[in-house]
TORKOL-4160 file (C-alpha; in steps of 0.2 Angstrom, whole numbers, padded with zeros to 4 digits, m for minus):
104
<pt num="1" X="m0184" Y="0246" Z="0030"/>
<pt num="2" X="m0168" Y="0238" Z="0036"/>
<pt num="3" X="m0172" Y="0223" Z="0025"/>
<pt num="4" X="m0170" Y="0235" Z="0008"/>
<pt num="5" X="m0152" Y="0238" Z="0013"/>
<pt num="6" X="m0146" Y="0220" Z="0015"/>
<pt num="7" X="m0137" Y="0212" Z="m0001"/>
<pt num="8" X="m0144" Y="0197" Z="m0009"/>
<pt num="9" X="m0133" Y="0183" Z="m0003"/>
<pt num="10" X="m0143" Y="0168" Z="m0007"/>
<pt num="11" X="m0138" Y="0165" Z="m0026"/>
<pt num="12" X="m0130" Y="0148" Z="m0025"/>
<pt num="13" X="m0120" Y="0136" Z="m0014"/>
<pt num="14" X="m0103" Y="0139" Z="m0022"/>
<pt num="15" X="m0105" Y="0155" Z="m0031"/>
<pt num="16" X="m0103" Y="0170" Z="m0020"/>
<pt num="17" X="m0104" Y="0183" Z="m0034"/>
<pt num="18" X="m0121" Y="0179" Z="m0039"/>
<pt num="19" X="m0116" Y="0171" Z="m0057"/>
<pt num="20" X="m0116" Y="0153" Z="m0062"/>
<pt num="21" X="m0100" Y="0144" Z="m0063"/>
<pt num="22" X="m0104" Y="0126" Z="m0070"/>
<pt num="23" X="m0086" Y="0121" Z="m0075"/>
<pt num="24" X="m0078" Y="0126" Z="m0058"/>
<pt num="25" X="m0093" Y="0119" Z="m0048"/>
<pt num="26" X="m0091" Y="0102" Z="m0059"/>
<pt num="27" X="m0071" Y="0103" Z="m0055"/>
<pt num="28" X="m0075" Y="0105" Z="m0037"/>
<pt num="29" X="m0086" Y="0090" Z="m0036"/>
<pt num="30" X="m0074" Y="0079" Z="m0047"/>
<pt num="31" X="m0059" Y="0083" Z="m0036"/>
<pt num="32" X="m0068" Y="0080" Z="m0019"/>
<pt num="33" X="m0074" Y="0063" Z="m0025"/>
<pt num="34" X="m0057" Y="0059" Z="m0032"/>
<pt num="35" X="m0049" Y="0065" Z="m0016"/>
<pt num="36" X="m0061" Y="0055" Z="m0006"/>
<pt num="37" X="m0058" Y="0040" Z="m0015"/>
<pt num="38" X="m0039" Y="0042" Z="m0015"/>
<pt num="39" X="m0039" Y="0044" Z="0004"/>
<pt num="40" X="m0050" Y="0031" Z="0008"/>
<pt num="41" X="m0043" Y="0018" Z="m0003"/>
<pt num="42" X="m0026" Y="0022" Z="0002"/>
<pt num="43" X="m0029" Y="0015" Z="0019"/>
<pt num="44" X="m0029" Y="m0003" Z="0012"/>
<pt num="45" X="m0011" Y="m0008" Z="0005"/>
<pt num="46" X="m0019" Y="m0019" Z="m0009"/>
<pt num="47" X="m0028" Y="m0004" Z="m0018"/>
<pt num="48" X="m0012" Y="0006" Z="m0020"/>
<pt num="49" X="m0017" Y="0007" Z="m0039"/>
<pt num="50" X="m0034" Y="0014" Z="m0036"/>
<pt num="51" X="m0027" Y="0027" Z="m0023"/>
<pt num="52" X="m0013" Y="0032" Z="m0033"/>
<pt num="53" X="m0021" Y="0034" Z="m0049"/>
<pt num="54" X="m0036" Y="0044" Z="m0041"/>
<pt num="55" X="m0025" Y="0054" Z="m0031"/>
<pt num="56" X="m0015" Y="0059" Z="m0047"/>
<pt num="57" X="m0031" Y="0064" Z="m0058"/>
<pt num="58" X="m0038" Y="0072" Z="m0042"/>
<pt num="59" X="m0022" Y="0083" Z="m0040"/>
<pt num="60" X="m0023" Y="0089" Z="m0059"/>
<pt num="61" X="m0041" Y="0093" Z="m0059"/>
<pt num="62" X="m0039" Y="0102" Z="m0042"/>
<pt num="63" X="m0025" Y="0111" Z="m0049"/>
<pt num="64" X="m0034" Y="0116" Z="m0065"/>
<pt num="65" X="m0050" Y="0121" Z="m0055"/>
<pt num="66" X="m0039" Y="0132" Z="m0043"/>
<pt num="67" X="m0032" Y="0140" Z="m0059"/>
<pt num="68" X="m0049" Y="0145" Z="m0066"/>
<pt num="69" X="m0058" Y="0146" Z="m0050"/>
<pt num="70" X="m0068" Y="0163" Z="m0046"/>
<pt num="71" X="m0074" Y="0162" Z="m0028"/>
<pt num="72" X="m0067" Y="0159" Z="m0011"/>
<pt num="73" X="m0080" Y="0145" Z="m0009"/>
<pt num="74" X="m0074" Y="0135" Z="m0024"/>
<pt num="75" X="m0056" Y="0138" Z="m0018"/>
<pt num="76" X="m0059" Y="0131" Z="m0001"/>
<pt num="77" X="m0067" Y="0116" Z="m0008"/>
<pt num="78" X="m0053" Y="0112" Z="m0021"/>
<pt num="79" X="m0040" Y="0115" Z="m0008"/>
<pt num="80" X="m0049" Y="0101" Z="0003"/>
<pt num="81" X="m0050" Y="0089" Z="m0012"/>
<pt num="82" X="m0032" Y="0093" Z="m0017"/>
<pt num="83" X="m0026" Y="0088" Z="0000"/>
<pt num="84" X="m0036" Y="0072" Z="0001"/>
<pt num="85" X="m0029" Y="0068" Z="m0017"/>
<pt num="86" X="m0011" Y="0072" Z="m0013"/>
<pt num="87" X="m0012" Y="0060" Z="0004"/>
<pt num="88" X="m0020" Y="0047" Z="m0006"/>
<pt num="89" X="m0007" Y="0049" Z="m0020"/>
<pt num="90" X="0008" Y="0048" Z="m0009"/>
<pt num="91" X="0002" Y="0035" Z="0001"/>
<pt num="92" X="m0003" Y="0025" Z="m0014"/>
<pt num="93" X="0014" Y="0028" Z="m0021"/>
<pt num="94" X="0022" Y="0021" Z="m0005"/>
<pt num="95" X="0012" Y="0006" Z="m0006"/>
<pt num="96" X="0016" Y="0001" Z="m0023"/>
<pt num="97" X="0014" Y="0015" Z="m0035"/>
<pt num="98" X="0005" Y="0018" Z="m0051"/>
<pt num="99" X="0011" Y="0002" Z="m0061"/>
<pt num="100" X="0016" Y="m0008" Z="m0045"/>
<pt num="101" X="0014" Y="m0027" Z="m0049"/>
<pt num="102" X="0008" Y="m0024" Z="m0067"/>
<pt num="103" X="0024" Y="m0018" Z="m0076"/>
<pt num="104" X="0041" Y="m0025" Z="m0074"/>
């Protein structure tokens, strides 16, 4: 009878409250993808346009995702994506910026 007292926890990967959160999950995946793109492309000096723009968009999507997130799992993933986006953005800005070599 101990099994009858356990709460149902296997409702979804990111939703710990048992409800679907499609917008929050989409923002989480987009932020993680942009963060990975920005952080990896920031290693190469010639890809500063990609890293700075991907980082900037990743920061914006991650910030909005944090604002509307409802569970701790969503917030944890968003913080990882935000951190990677910020690193990629700042290194991209240091290597040439958003418009480096195109404007001016």
